[in-house]
C-alpha positions, 0 to 999 in steps of 0.5 A: 643760928649756926654753931660751927666747929672751932676754926682758925683761919690761916693764909697759905700759898695759893692754888689756881683761883676759883673765881673768874677774876680773883678778888683783891683782899686786905684787912683794916682796923675798925673803931668800934666804941660799942665793943671792948676793942677795935674790930678787924675788917676783912675787905674784898674788892675789884682788883688787878691781879698784881697782889700776893695770891693766897688761900683765905680761910684754909685749914684742916676742915675747909679748903679756903678760897683764892684771893689776891692780898694787897692787890691794886684796886681797880679805879672806879667807885663801887657799892658796898656789901656788909656781910655777917657770918653765922654764930660760931662762924667767921668772915674768911670762911665766907670768902667764896661768896664775898670774892664772887661779889667783888668779881661782879663789881662790889666791895664786900666788908665783913668782921668777926663778931666777938662773942659769936665767932670761931673760938670766941662764942658763948650763949650769954654773949650770943643773946646780946644781939644788938651788938652785931648790927652795931658792928655792921654800922661800924663797917659802913662808918669805915667805908665812909671815912675812906677805905685803905689801898685806894678802894673807892666805895659808893656809900649811897648804895649799901647792902646788908647781907648775912647767913643764919645769925648773920641773916638776922644781923642783916635784917636788923641793920635794916630795921627789923626788931625782935620780940623777947616774948615771942622768942621765949615762946618759940624756944619753950615750944622747941626746947632742945632743938636747933638754936634753942638747944644752944641756950637750953644746954647752958641753962640760959634764963631768957627772962634775964635778957636786956629787953630794951636792947633786945627789942630796940631798933638797930636801923642804919638808914644807909642800908639800901638793900638786904640779903638774908640767907636762912635768917635766925630768929625767924619766929620772933620778929615784930610784924610792924618793924618788917611792915615798915621796910621800904627797900628791896629784900631777898630771903634765901632758904637752903632747902625745899619749900615747906621743909625749912627748920622753923628757926630760919624759915623765911616764910615766917618773915615774908608773911609780914614783909610781902614785898620780900623776894623769897627763894629756895635752894633745892638739895641744900641744908643750913650748913651748905652756906659754909665753905667747901670742906677738905677730903678729911674735913667731914671726918674731923667734924664728925669726930668733934660731934659737929656733923653735918657741917661738911656733909651734904644730905642730898645728891648735890655737891656743895660746889654746885650749891655755891654756884647757884647761890653766887648766881642768885645773890649776885643777880639781886645785888647787881639789880639793886646796887649796881643797875638801880637808878640813882635815888632808888 
């Protein structure tokens, strides 16, 4: 799981677009009966360049990404990708990948997950993992009901995609079930490390987890493909739930094979899901999936005790890592959402 520095996403005047054809961007309310209040959908889509050019997700730490707010949607029907951020993260911070997928002919829809998002994150609410897949299903419901601004979605082609805790969310929305017993055993063996430290420092008693809900199936049958980047809960998926997958899955680990932290090690998942496509991004670290940082962002993060959110430990720049990820993810989703024959 990822705990990121508390961020406030802002929309500021634009600089030159960083994508070939800057994506359209709007927000919309999302009914969410499983939550205390509606969600807000962040929507990136193939568009004309007639919207207001803005920088989404820009603040003192992150550079943000250029999009066209309110732009006219291109007149075609596009597959959708529901995108889930990591623990402590937020949807606008992932605009760098969402806008790229929109450029490639997809509609990307994301929401900030209450209780596990920037400025609203706690260990107790993080363990209510069943709420996140329900958020993703609510986003698909929105697409089925009809997106605003003339955006036309093909809801027979839906990918569930996410990073870190969002990677868990993507897999869970497609039917992966977690094991409370296995997660407790994992954190007992890794006390004070990575995701477990987040709970250990709050003195969380894992035995108080609502076992039935924690282990339930959250499968949304409308999902036809999955992309999970450094997926959390990697050591605690129920093997039979993975074996039941009958859809294409791409797992991406940020780093070298054999050197991935256990918390997000895709090899543990692929062992029970042999048809999954497991790929590695050399020279990357877990935080490489976050947006690019400003010149002083690394200093602010270090002062806040959150390093290395902005610091790459290898020789590669984050922009270079992002470009590789755009290529890997875009190719997989193009194959399975855009080019795949009907009925597959």
